[in-house]
DRENZA-518410 format. One record per residue (C-alpha): residue number from 1; x, y negated, z; residue in three letters. Coordinates in nm, 3 decimals. Layout:
N
@k:NUM c1:X c2:Y c3:Z r:ala
...
% end
This chain:
382
@k:1 c1:-1.871 c2:-0.028 c3:-4.251 r:unk
@k:2 c1:-2.086 c2:-0.013 c3:-3.957 r:unk
@k:3 c1:-1.922 c2:0.038 c3:-3.627 r:unk
@k:4 c1:-1.966 c2:0.313 c3:-3.401 r:unk
@k:5 c1:-2.250 c2:0.362 c3:-3.189 r:unk
@k:6 c1:-2.196 c2:0.237 c3:-2.849 r:unk
@k:7 c1:-1.945 c2:-0.039 c3:-2.946 r:unk
@k:8 c1:-1.946 c2:-0.411 c3:-3.008 r:unk
@k:9 c1:-1.791 c2:-0.478 c3:-3.355 r:unk
@k:10 c1:-1.487 c2:-0.756 c3:-3.305 r:unk
@k:11 c1:-1.465 c2:-0.825 c3:-3.648 r:unk
@k:12 c1:-1.698 c2:-1.114 c3:-3.661 r:unk
@k:13 c1:-1.666 c2:-1.223 c3:-3.307 r:unk
@k:14 c1:-1.272 c2:-1.239 c3:-3.242 r:unk
@k:15 c1:-1.219 c2:-1.516 c3:-3.011 r:unk
@k:16 c1:-0.923 c2:-1.748 c3:-3.112 r:unk
@k:17 c1:-0.797 c2:-2.048 c3:-2.933 r:unk
@k:18 c1:-0.710 c2:-2.332 c3:-3.202 r:unk
@k:19 c1:-0.604 c2:-2.665 c3:-3.134 r:unk
@k:20 c1:-0.873 c2:-2.917 c3:-3.195 r:unk
@k:21 c1:-0.888 c2:-3.281 c3:-3.228 r:unk
@k:22 c1:-1.019 c2:-3.489 c3:-2.974 r:unk
@k:23 c1:-1.338 c2:-3.673 c3:-3.068 r:unk
@k:24 c1:-1.445 c2:-3.990 c3:-2.910 r:unk
@k:25 c1:-1.777 c2:-3.894 c3:-2.820 r:unk
@k:26 c1:-1.976 c2:-4.098 c3:-2.540 r:unk
@k:27 c1:-2.199 c2:-3.805 c3:-2.474 r:unk
@k:28 c1:-1.918 c2:-3.577 c3:-2.383 r:unk
@k:29 c1:-1.920 c2:-3.508 c3:-2.019 r:unk
@k:30 c1:-1.675 c2:-3.297 c3:-1.813 r:unk
@k:31 c1:-1.755 c2:-3.019 c3:-1.607 r:unk
@k:32 c1:-1.598 c2:-3.177 c3:-1.351 r:unk
@k:33 c1:-1.566 c2:-3.554 c3:-1.282 r:unk
@k:34 c1:-1.410 c2:-3.754 c3:-1.011 r:unk
@k:35 c1:-1.713 c2:-3.782 c3:-0.820 r:unk
@k:36 c1:-1.746 c2:-3.422 c3:-0.827 r:unk
@k:37 c1:-1.395 c2:-3.362 c3:-0.715 r:unk
@k:38 c1:-1.498 c2:-3.594 c3:-0.414 r:unk
@k:39 c1:-1.784 c2:-3.389 c3:-0.331 r:unk
@k:40 c1:-1.542 c2:-3.090 c3:-0.340 r:unk
@k:41 c1:-1.313 c2:-3.241 c3:-0.111 r:unk
@k:42 c1:-1.569 c2:-3.357 c3:0.117 r:unk
@k:43 c1:-1.743 c2:-3.030 c3:0.109 r:unk
@k:44 c1:-1.409 c2:-2.856 c3:0.178 r:unk
@k:45 c1:-1.361 c2:-3.120 c3:0.502 r:unk
@k:46 c1:-1.678 c2:-3.022 c3:0.597 r:unk
@k:47 c1:-1.632 c2:-2.646 c3:0.604 r:unk
@k:48 c1:-1.305 c2:-2.679 c3:0.764 r:unk
@k:49 c1:-1.432 c2:-2.935 c3:1.036 r:unk
@k:50 c1:-1.718 c2:-2.706 c3:1.115 r:unk
@k:51 c1:-1.490 c2:-2.433 c3:1.154 r:unk
@k:52 c1:-1.284 c2:-2.664 c3:1.410 r:unk
@k:53 c1:-1.597 c2:-2.742 c3:1.603 r:unk
@k:54 c1:-1.734 c2:-2.405 c3:1.647 r:unk
@k:55 c1:-1.361 c2:-2.258 c3:1.769 r:unk
@k:56 c1:-1.328 c2:-2.549 c3:1.995 r:unk
@k:57 c1:-1.707 c2:-2.548 c3:2.139 r:unk
@k:58 c1:-1.669 c2:-2.152 c3:2.182 r:unk
@k:59 c1:-1.331 c2:-2.181 c3:2.314 r:unk
@k:60 c1:-1.319 c2:-1.959 c3:2.662 r:unk
@k:61 c1:-1.312 c2:-2.110 c3:2.979 r:unk
@k:62 c1:-0.984 c2:-1.931 c3:3.092 r:unk
@k:63 c1:-0.805 c2:-1.984 c3:2.756 r:unk
@k:64 c1:-0.805 c2:-1.826 c3:2.418 r:unk
@k:65 c1:-0.632 c2:-1.735 c3:2.108 r:unk
@k:66 c1:-0.652 c2:-1.723 c3:1.730 r:unk
@k:67 c1:-0.444 c2:-1.430 c3:1.709 r:unk
@k:68 c1:-0.579 c2:-1.100 c3:1.643 r:unk
@k:69 c1:-0.402 c2:-0.780 c3:1.673 r:unk
@k:70 c1:-0.195 c2:-0.668 c3:1.399 r:unk
@k:71 c1:-0.411 c2:-0.359 c3:1.312 r:unk
@k:72 c1:-0.692 c2:-0.594 c3:1.256 r:unk
@k:73 c1:-0.512 c2:-0.798 c3:0.982 r:unk
@k:74 c1:-0.387 c2:-0.486 c3:0.810 r:unk
@k:75 c1:-0.753 c2:-0.335 c3:0.813 r:unk
@k:76 c1:-0.892 c2:-0.679 c3:0.683 r:unk
@k:77 c1:-0.632 c2:-0.741 c3:0.433 r:unk
@k:78 c1:-0.643 c2:-0.387 c3:0.305 r:unk
@k:79 c1:-1.030 c2:-0.448 c3:0.272 r:unk
@k:80 c1:-0.971 c2:-0.748 c3:0.060 r:unk
@k:81 c1:-0.742 c2:-0.599 c3:-0.153 r:unk
@k:82 c1:-0.959 c2:-0.294 c3:-0.201 r:unk
@k:83 c1:-1.266 c2:-0.499 c3:-0.288 r:unk
@k:84 c1:-1.088 c2:-0.721 c3:-0.543 r:unk
@k:85 c1:-0.942 c2:-0.403 c3:-0.694 r:unk
@k:86 c1:-1.255 c2:-0.217 c3:-0.696 r:unk
@k:87 c1:-1.439 c2:-0.522 c3:-0.853 r:unk
@k:88 c1:-1.165 c2:-0.529 c3:-1.148 r:unk
@k:89 c1:-1.223 c2:-0.184 c3:-1.184 r:unk
@k:90 c1:-1.598 c2:-0.226 c3:-1.203 r:unk
@k:91 c1:-1.555 c2:-0.499 c3:-1.472 r:unk
@k:92 c1:-1.305 c2:-0.301 c3:-1.691 r:unk
@k:93 c1:-1.516 c2:0.030 c3:-1.670 r:unk
@k:94 c1:-1.829 c2:-0.134 c3:-1.754 r:unk
@k:95 c1:-1.640 c2:-0.327 c3:-2.048 r:unk
@k:96 c1:-1.507 c2:0.017 c3:-2.195 r:unk
@k:97 c1:-1.851 c2:0.170 c3:-2.153 r:unk
@k:98 c1:-1.993 c2:-0.054 c3:-2.442 r:unk
@k:99 c1:-1.665 c2:-0.073 c3:-2.642 r:unk
@k:100 c1:-1.505 c2:-0.382 c3:-2.510 r:unk
@k:101 c1:-1.136 c2:-0.338 c3:-2.488 r:unk
@k:102 c1:-1.047 c2:-0.501 c3:-2.128 r:unk
@k:103 c1:-0.779 c2:-0.424 c3:-1.915 r:unk
@k:104 c1:-0.802 c2:-0.383 c3:-1.530 r:unk
@k:105 c1:-0.519 c2:-0.650 c3:-1.502 r:unk
@k:106 c1:-0.733 c2:-0.894 c3:-1.725 r:unk
@k:107 c1:-1.045 c2:-0.813 c3:-1.533 r:unk
@k:108 c1:-0.865 c2:-0.886 c3:-1.219 r:unk
@k:109 c1:-0.780 c2:-1.228 c3:-1.340 r:unk
@k:110 c1:-1.157 c2:-1.269 c3:-1.452 r:unk
@k:111 c1:-1.263 c2:-1.189 c3:-1.112 r:unk
@k:112 c1:-1.013 c2:-1.429 c3:-0.897 r:unk
@k:113 c1:-1.016 c2:-1.701 c3:-1.169 r:unk
@k:114 c1:-1.421 c2:-1.655 c3:-1.124 r:unk
@k:115 c1:-1.389 c2:-1.715 c3:-0.772 r:unk
@k:116 c1:-1.160 c2:-2.001 c3:-0.795 r:unk
@k:117 c1:-1.374 c2:-2.168 c3:-1.066 r:unk
@k:118 c1:-1.699 c2:-2.140 c3:-0.836 r:unk
@k:119 c1:-1.513 c2:-2.263 c3:-0.512 r:unk
@k:120 c1:-1.396 c2:-2.591 c3:-0.640 r:unk
@k:121 c1:-1.704 c2:-2.710 c3:-0.865 r:unk
@k:122 c1:-2.079 c2:-2.781 c3:-0.708 r:unk
@k:123 c1:-2.336 c2:-2.503 c3:-0.728 r:unk
@k:124 c1:-2.037 c2:-2.277 c3:-0.834 r:unk
@k:125 c1:-2.088 c2:-2.414 c3:-1.190 r:unk
@k:126 c1:-1.719 c2:-2.337 c3:-1.279 r:unk
@k:127 c1:-1.741 c2:-1.964 c3:-1.225 r:unk
@k:128 c1:-1.881 c2:-1.820 c3:-1.591 r:unk
@k:129 c1:-1.699 c2:-2.080 c3:-1.772 r:unk
@k:130 c1:-1.372 c2:-1.982 c3:-1.601 r:unk
@k:131 c1:-1.458 c2:-1.596 c3:-1.650 r:unk
@k:132 c1:-1.546 c2:-1.644 c3:-2.001 r:unk
@k:133 c1:-1.204 c2:-1.866 c3:-2.102 r:unk
@k:134 c1:-0.994 c2:-1.571 c3:-1.924 r:unk
@k:135 c1:-1.154 c2:-1.314 c3:-2.124 r:unk
@k:136 c1:-1.149 c2:-1.517 c3:-2.435 r:unk
@k:137 c1:-0.768 c2:-1.609 c3:-2.394 r:unk
@k:138 c1:-0.702 c2:-1.236 c3:-2.371 r:unk
@k:139 c1:-0.868 c2:-1.187 c3:-2.705 r:unk
@k:140 c1:-1.176 c2:-0.997 c3:-2.572 r:unk
@k:141 c1:-1.435 c2:-1.025 c3:-2.855 r:unk
@k:142 c1:-1.664 c2:-1.319 c3:-2.779 r:unk
@k:143 c1:-1.985 c2:-1.095 c3:-2.788 r:unk
@k:144 c1:-1.858 c2:-0.849 c3:-2.569 r:unk
@k:145 c1:-1.757 c2:-1.113 c3:-2.317 r:unk
@k:146 c1:-2.092 c2:-1.230 c3:-2.289 r:unk
@k:147 c1:-2.231 c2:-0.876 c3:-2.241 r:unk
@k:148 c1:-1.957 c2:-0.808 c3:-1.992 r:unk
@k:149 c1:-2.039 c2:-1.123 c3:-1.747 r:unk
@k:150 c1:-2.408 c2:-1.030 c3:-1.809 r:unk
@k:151 c1:-2.355 c2:-0.647 c3:-1.694 r:unk
@k:152 c1:-2.120 c2:-0.756 c3:-1.407 r:unk
@k:153 c1:-2.434 c2:-0.967 c3:-1.268 r:unk
@k:154 c1:-2.696 c2:-0.669 c3:-1.334 r:unk
@k:155 c1:-2.437 c2:-0.414 c3:-1.150 r:unk
@k:156 c1:-2.400 c2:-0.631 c3:-0.841 r:unk
@k:157 c1:-2.760 c2:-0.686 c3:-0.798 r:unk
@k:158 c1:-2.789 c2:-0.288 c3:-0.822 r:unk
@k:159 c1:-2.478 c2:-0.218 c3:-0.587 r:unk
@k:160 c1:-2.635 c2:-0.482 c3:-0.348 r:unk
@k:161 c1:-2.976 c2:-0.315 c3:-0.359 r:unk
@k:162 c1:-2.801 c2:0.004 c3:-0.264 r:unk
@k:163 c1:-2.593 c2:-0.119 c3:0.025 r:unk
@k:164 c1:-2.921 c2:-0.314 c3:0.148 r:unk
@k:165 c1:-3.103 c2:0.039 c3:0.160 r:unk
@k:166 c1:-2.804 c2:0.242 c3:0.348 r:unk
@k:167 c1:-2.828 c2:-0.069 c3:0.588 r:unk
@k:168 c1:-3.195 c2:-0.053 c3:0.616 r:unk
@k:169 c1:-3.206 c2:0.328 c3:0.681 r:unk
@k:170 c1:-2.879 c2:0.375 c3:0.891 r:unk
@k:171 c1:-2.868 c2:0.049 c3:1.097 r:unk
@k:172 c1:-3.245 c2:-0.006 c3:1.216 r:unk
@k:173 c1:-3.134 c2:-0.205 c3:1.515 r:unk
@k:174 c1:-2.984 c2:-0.474 c3:1.313 r:unk
@k:175 c1:-3.330 c2:-0.653 c3:1.350 r:unk
@k:176 c1:-3.367 c2:-0.980 c3:1.149 r:unk
@k:177 c1:-3.027 c2:-0.916 c3:0.984 r:unk
@k:178 c1:-3.200 c2:-0.625 c3:0.755 r:unk
@k:179 c1:-3.527 c2:-0.856 c3:0.690 r:unk
@k:180 c1:-3.251 c2:-1.149 c3:0.582 r:unk
@k:181 c1:-3.082 c2:-0.923 c3:0.361 r:unk
@k:182 c1:-3.362 c2:-0.784 c3:0.197 r:unk
@k:183 c1:-3.478 c2:-1.135 c3:0.127 r:unk
@k:184 c1:-3.128 c2:-1.226 c3:0.013 r:unk
@k:185 c1:-3.128 c2:-0.918 c3:-0.244 r:unk
@k:186 c1:-3.500 c2:-0.947 c3:-0.367 r:unk
@k:187 c1:-3.402 c2:-1.347 c3:-0.442 r:unk
@k:188 c1:-3.048 c2:-1.222 c3:-0.635 r:unk
@k:189 c1:-3.268 c2:-0.936 c3:-0.815 r:unk
@k:190 c1:-3.563 c2:-1.185 c3:-0.901 r:unk
@k:191 c1:-3.292 c2:-1.452 c3:-1.029 r:unk
@k:192 c1:-3.091 c2:-1.210 c3:-1.248 r:unk
@k:193 c1:-3.364 c2:-1.030 c3:-1.412 r:unk
@k:194 c1:-3.583 c2:-1.355 c3:-1.484 r:unk
@k:195 c1:-3.275 c2:-1.503 c3:-1.636 r:unk
@k:196 c1:-3.232 c2:-1.208 c3:-1.837 r:unk
@k:197 c1:-3.564 c2:-1.146 c3:-1.962 r:unk
@k:198 c1:-3.531 c2:-1.539 c3:-2.044 r:unk
@k:199 c1:-3.219 c2:-1.519 c3:-2.230 r:unk
@k:200 c1:-3.336 c2:-1.203 c3:-2.441 r:unk
@k:201 c1:-3.675 c2:-1.369 c3:-2.522 r:unk
@k:202 c1:-3.500 c2:-1.674 c3:-2.668 r:unk
@k:203 c1:-3.226 c2:-1.473 c3:-2.850 r:unk
@k:204 c1:-3.522 c2:-1.319 c3:-3.039 r:unk
@k:205 c1:-3.728 c2:-1.640 c3:-3.112 r:unk
@k:206 c1:-3.451 c2:-1.929 c3:-3.068 r:unk
@k:207 c1:-3.138 c2:-1.798 c3:-3.181 r:unk
@k:208 c1:-3.170 c2:-2.049 c3:-3.495 r:unk
@k:209 c1:-3.329 c2:-2.369 c3:-3.588 r:unk
@k:210 c1:-3.363 c2:-2.706 c3:-3.435 r:unk
@k:211 c1:-3.410 c2:-2.702 c3:-3.032 r:unk
@k:212 c1:-3.749 c2:-2.656 c3:-2.914 r:unk
@k:213 c1:-3.961 c2:-2.944 c3:-2.730 r:unk
@k:214 c1:-3.886 c2:-2.795 c3:-2.378 r:unk
@k:215 c1:-3.510 c2:-2.799 c3:-2.470 r:unk
@k:216 c1:-3.486 c2:-3.176 c3:-2.601 r:unk
@k:217 c1:-3.687 c2:-3.240 c3:-2.256 r:unk
@k:218 c1:-3.437 c2:-3.112 c3:-2.009 r:unk
@k:219 c1:-3.148 c2:-3.261 c3:-2.225 r:unk
@k:220 c1:-3.033 c2:-2.996 c3:-2.462 r:unk
@k:221 c1:-2.973 c2:-3.238 c3:-2.777 r:unk
@k:222 c1:-2.872 c2:-3.066 c3:-3.119 r:unk
@k:223 c1:-2.544 c2:-3.039 c3:-3.004 r:unk
@k:224 c1:-2.545 c2:-2.876 c3:-2.703 r:unk
@k:225 c1:-2.835 c2:-2.647 c3:-2.821 r:unk
@k:226 c1:-2.578 c2:-2.519 c3:-3.086 r:unk
@k:227 c1:-2.359 c2:-2.436 c3:-2.828 r:unk
@k:228 c1:-2.657 c2:-2.229 c3:-2.645 r:unk
@k:229 c1:-2.745 c2:-2.070 c3:-2.975 r:unk
@k:230 c1:-2.398 c2:-1.927 c3:-3.023 r:unk
@k:231 c1:-2.449 c2:-1.741 c3:-2.691 r:unk
@k:232 c1:-2.784 c2:-1.625 c3:-2.812 r:unk
@k:233 c1:-2.693 c2:-1.484 c3:-3.121 r:unk
@k:234 c1:-2.384 c2:-1.307 c3:-2.947 r:unk
@k:235 c1:-2.648 c2:-1.170 c3:-2.668 r:unk
@k:236 c1:-2.853 c2:-1.049 c3:-2.967 r:unk
@k:237 c1:-2.630 c2:-0.904 c3:-3.129 r:unk
@k:238 c1:-2.486 c2:-0.698 c3:-2.869 r:unk
@k:239 c1:-2.783 c2:-0.588 c3:-2.658 r:unk
@k:240 c1:-2.799 c2:-0.266 c3:-2.862 r:unk
@k:241 c1:-2.455 c2:-0.172 c3:-2.765 r:unk
@k:242 c1:-2.580 c2:-0.167 c3:-2.393 r:unk
@k:243 c1:-2.836 c2:0.115 c3:-2.520 r:unk
@k:244 c1:-2.555 c2:0.286 c3:-2.657 r:unk
@k:245 c1:-2.320 c2:0.239 c3:-2.382 r:unk
@k:246 c1:-2.099 c2:0.546 c3:-2.224 r:unk
@k:247 c1:-2.326 c2:0.680 c3:-1.948 r:unk
@k:248 c1:-2.026 c2:0.821 c3:-1.743 r:unk
@k:249 c1:-1.844 c2:0.496 c3:-1.744 r:unk
@k:250 c1:-2.131 c2:0.285 c3:-1.673 r:unk
@k:251 c1:-2.210 c2:0.511 c3:-1.354 r:unk
@k:252 c1:-1.825 c2:0.466 c3:-1.274 r:unk
@k:253 c1:-1.871 c2:0.103 c3:-1.278 r:unk
@k:254 c1:-2.168 c2:0.129 c3:-1.059 r:unk
@k:255 c1:-1.976 c2:0.328 c3:-0.809 r:unk
@k:256 c1:-1.701 c2:0.072 c3:-0.778 r:unk
@k:257 c1:-1.941 c2:-0.201 c3:-0.773 r:unk
@k:258 c1:-2.115 c2:-0.036 c3:-0.444 r:unk
@k:259 c1:-1.752 c2:0.028 c3:-0.298 r:unk
@k:260 c1:-1.670 c2:-0.321 c3:-0.363 r:unk
@k:261 c1:-1.965 c2:-0.477 c3:-0.185 r:unk
@k:262 c1:-1.877 c2:-0.170 c3:0.113 r:unk
@k:263 c1:-1.517 c2:-0.306 c3:0.153 r:unk
@k:264 c1:-1.598 c2:-0.676 c3:0.130 r:unk
@k:265 c1:-1.878 c2:-0.620 c3:0.478 r:unk
@k:266 c1:-1.587 c2:-0.427 c3:0.622 r:unk
@k:267 c1:-1.372 c2:-0.714 c3:0.689 r:unk
@k:268 c1:-1.544 c2:-0.838 c3:1.010 r:unk
@k:269 c1:-1.591 c2:-0.505 c3:1.182 r:unk
@k:270 c1:-1.209 c2:-0.449 c3:1.105 r:unk
@k:271 c1:-1.143 c2:-0.783 c3:1.282 r:unk
@k:272 c1:-1.358 c2:-0.733 c3:1.577 r:unk
@k:273 c1:-1.366 c2:-0.378 c3:1.640 r:unk
@k:274 c1:-0.978 c2:-0.345 c3:1.674 r:unk
@k:275 c1:-1.042 c2:-0.544 c3:1.991 r:unk
@k:276 c1:-1.383 c2:-0.481 c3:2.115 r:unk
@k:277 c1:-1.500 c2:-0.120 c3:1.960 r:unk
@k:278 c1:-1.825 c2:-0.116 c3:2.170 r:unk
@k:279 c1:-1.964 c2:-0.405 c3:1.986 r:unk
@k:280 c1:-2.288 c2:-0.346 c3:1.748 r:unk
@k:281 c1:-2.162 c2:-0.235 c3:1.415 r:unk
@k:282 c1:-2.478 c2:-0.296 c3:1.246 r:unk
@k:283 c1:-2.515 c2:-0.667 c3:1.332 r:unk
@k:284 c1:-2.133 c2:-0.693 c3:1.185 r:unk
@k:285 c1:-2.228 c2:-0.524 c3:0.861 r:unk
@k:286 c1:-2.572 c2:-0.677 c3:0.801 r:unk
@k:287 c1:-2.553 c2:-1.025 c3:0.888 r:unk
@k:288 c1:-2.181 c2:-1.102 c3:0.659 r:unk
@k:289 c1:-2.395 c2:-0.945 c3:0.361 r:unk
@k:290 c1:-2.658 c2:-1.237 c3:0.422 r:unk
@k:291 c1:-2.432 c2:-1.492 c3:0.471 r:unk
@k:292 c1:-2.191 c2:-1.395 c3:0.218 r:unk
@k:293 c1:-2.445 c2:-1.373 c3:-0.086 r:unk
@k:294 c1:-2.717 c2:-1.606 c3:0.085 r:unk
@k:295 c1:-2.416 c2:-1.870 c3:0.053 r:unk
@k:296 c1:-2.441 c2:-1.870 c3:-0.322 r:unk
@k:297 c1:-2.756 c2:-2.098 c3:-0.275 r:unk
@k:298 c1:-2.577 c2:-2.354 c3:-0.092 r:unk
@k:299 c1:-2.471 c2:-2.625 c3:-0.376 r:unk
@k:300 c1:-2.188 c2:-2.785 c3:-0.203 r:unk
@k:301 c1:-1.850 c2:-2.625 c3:-0.300 r:unk
@k:302 c1:-1.708 c2:-2.356 c3:-0.018 r:unk
@k:303 c1:-2.089 c2:-2.415 c3:0.150 r:unk
@k:304 c1:-1.986 c2:-2.716 c3:0.311 r:unk
@k:305 c1:-2.005 c2:-2.589 c3:0.663 r:unk
@k:306 c1:-2.328 c2:-2.389 c3:0.615 r:unk
@k:307 c1:-2.185 c2:-2.059 c3:0.634 r:unk
@k:308 c1:-1.982 c2:-2.137 c3:0.938 r:unk
@k:309 c1:-2.292 c2:-2.258 c3:1.137 r:unk
@k:310 c1:-2.492 c2:-1.991 c3:1.020 r:unk
@k:311 c1:-2.207 c2:-1.750 c3:1.129 r:unk
@k:312 c1:-2.264 c2:-1.916 c3:1.491 r:unk
@k:313 c1:-2.617 c2:-1.899 c3:1.498 r:unk
@k:314 c1:-2.642 c2:-1.522 c3:1.367 r:unk
@k:315 c1:-2.332 c2:-1.367 c3:1.545 r:unk
@k:316 c1:-2.264 c2:-1.595 c3:1.863 r:unk
@k:317 c1:-2.427 c2:-1.337 c3:2.059 r:unk
@k:318 c1:-2.286 c2:-1.051 c3:1.908 r:unk
@k:319 c1:-1.899 c2:-1.117 c3:1.890 r:unk
@k:320 c1:-1.740 c2:-1.175 c3:2.227 r:unk
@k:321 c1:-1.642 c2:-1.508 c3:2.316 r:unk
@k:322 c1:-1.294 c2:-1.431 c3:2.367 r:unk
@k:323 c1:-1.260 c2:-1.351 c3:2.000 r:unk
@k:324 c1:-1.546 c2:-1.549 c3:1.842 r:unk
@k:325 c1:-1.321 c2:-1.847 c3:1.729 r:unk
@k:326 c1:-1.059 c2:-1.582 c3:1.586 r:unk
@k:327 c1:-1.295 c2:-1.384 c3:1.406 r:unk
@k:328 c1:-1.479 c2:-1.673 c3:1.229 r:unk
@k:329 c1:-1.140 c2:-1.838 c3:1.120 r:unk
@k:330 c1:-0.973 c2:-1.508 c3:0.987 r:unk
@k:331 c1:-1.335 c2:-1.349 c3:0.868 r:unk
@k:332 c1:-1.351 c2:-1.679 c3:0.649 r:unk
@k:333 c1:-1.012 c2:-1.621 c3:0.527 r:unk
@k:334 c1:-1.020 c2:-1.269 c3:0.426 r:unk
@k:335 c1:-1.348 c2:-1.319 c3:0.244 r:unk
@k:336 c1:-1.330 c2:-1.657 c3:0.102 r:unk
@k:337 c1:-1.005 c2:-1.864 c3:0.122 r:unk
@k:338 c1:-0.753 c2:-1.593 c3:0.039 r:unk
@k:339 c1:-0.941 c2:-1.539 c3:-0.318 r:unk
@k:340 c1:-0.904 c2:-1.918 c3:-0.383 r:unk
@k:341 c1:-0.525 c2:-1.893 c3:-0.303 r:unk
@k:342 c1:-0.502 c2:-1.567 c3:-0.519 r:unk
@k:343 c1:-0.729 c2:-1.716 c3:-0.834 r:unk
@k:344 c1:-0.537 c2:-2.026 c3:-0.842 r:unk
@k:345 c1:-0.207 c2:-1.805 c3:-0.855 r:unk
@k:346 c1:-0.318 c2:-1.542 c3:-1.123 r:unk
@k:347 c1:-0.545 c2:-1.792 c3:-1.320 r:unk
@k:348 c1:-0.506 c2:-2.114 c3:-1.210 r:unk
@k:349 c1:-0.424 c2:-2.296 c3:-1.542 r:unk
@k:350 c1:-0.712 c2:-2.126 c3:-1.744 r:unk
@k:351 c1:-0.976 c2:-2.236 c3:-1.483 r:unk
@k:352 c1:-0.878 c2:-2.575 c3:-1.474 r:unk
@k:353 c1:-0.900 c2:-2.578 c3:-1.861 r:unk
@k:354 c1:-1.252 c2:-2.403 c3:-1.847 r:unk
@k:355 c1:-1.367 c2:-2.666 c3:-1.588 r:unk
@k:356 c1:-1.186 c2:-2.981 c3:-1.750 r:unk
@k:357 c1:-1.355 c2:-2.918 c3:-2.097 r:unk
@k:358 c1:-1.550 c2:-3.184 c3:-2.254 r:unk
@k:359 c1:-1.854 c2:-3.083 c3:-2.468 r:unk
@k:360 c1:-1.720 c2:-2.857 c3:-2.755 r:unk
@k:361 c1:-1.354 c2:-3.035 c3:-2.713 r:unk
@k:362 c1:-1.243 c2:-2.820 c3:-2.480 r:unk
@k:363 c1:-1.122 c2:-2.462 c3:-2.471 r:unk
@k:364 c1:-1.454 c2:-2.280 c3:-2.408 r:unk
@k:365 c1:-1.606 c2:-2.504 c3:-2.700 r:unk
@k:366 c1:-1.264 c2:-2.388 c3:-2.907 r:unk
@k:367 c1:-1.325 c2:-2.045 c3:-2.862 r:unk
@k:368 c1:-1.716 c2:-2.079 c3:-2.944 r:unk
@k:369 c1:-1.635 c2:-2.269 c3:-3.284 r:unk
@k:370 c1:-1.385 c2:-2.049 c3:-3.387 r:unk
@k:371 c1:-1.614 c2:-1.779 c3:-3.329 r:unk
@k:372 c1:-1.899 c2:-1.932 c3:-3.526 r:unk
@k:373 c1:-1.624 c2:-2.000 c3:-3.811 r:unk
@k:374 c1:-1.564 c2:-1.603 c3:-3.810 r:unk
@k:375 c1:-1.922 c2:-1.525 c3:-3.793 r:unk
@k:376 c1:-2.018 c2:-1.754 c3:-4.092 r:unk
@k:377 c1:-1.909 c2:-1.533 c3:-4.396 r:unk
@k:378 c1:-2.072 c2:-1.211 c3:-4.240 r:unk
@k:379 c1:-2.404 c2:-1.455 c3:-4.159 r:unk
@k:380 c1:-2.411 c2:-1.579 c3:-4.505 r:unk
@k:381 c1:-2.422 c2:-1.232 c3:-4.635 r:unk
@k:382 c1:-2.695 c2:-1.106 c3:-4.411 r:unk
% end
């Protein structure tokens, strides 16, 4: 019997984690090797070192402090909690809109686990495997998990465009910050839309058969190409469910997405304006947007100090010197480090299983293999 419109059939796509016998394959590569762990440690050391140097070099002559008023911490912590909660609501609503069962708690683990995986891997390469595995272990249909991750990117792009438009309209005094924000959003949009179009095109032409010549050229041999094809078939089978998605739930997800970005941008104003209410708020809002989302192009885990240096370059003349060091340290804590700690607490074990996998022997590969086996009977009948 055909599933109701707007829902992803879970019958052929139920994700199951099953034990797998380890295979001795010389071609299997772990996502995170000892060398990459070393790069991660060096990068985090660079980020912390940059913070220490900036705090020391900007320390007030008459003495200063890294302490901020308790109200600043209450507002900043409240913004961080609201941000991650709204992000979980966004993912849960978008999943329900296409008929994928996903609780808010699981969505919260997906968000924080992805943050943790992204932070400890070069070029944020551990984010999506971690999110996928957390959903798979929660028995989310595999086809639905792929779509939910894609919808998250699209909704993030739309919400960023909305926030950037608001900044451009109401904070015109921000100057170069607006141009930087628009450049970041434009790059993000082109990347998401281009990747989406490329994936949908591949799902229609290359979901079956041997790897094409270009795939072999970039190192996608038969084994790896089969893994890609699994995702392509899941994407192809699930695209129709997006067309029939529940409009109200999808709009609610978009609103939650825009609000989560707004709360994330509220952290720096909360830290600064509680001590110096006369500081220009437009720069405190616009530049963090460019820094937070522009940092995604930095391949080093944690930014390697690039975010801290850019913070000094863009906001060094805006934030009073008396609290500049404290603002930098606590802004990074409430927008970056707190998510690593929270992600390690709620989903650390799943993230480590995801980023330690080798080829198809690891947890993610087992999920995909189980999905392929479950889909085989229905595929044979088509």
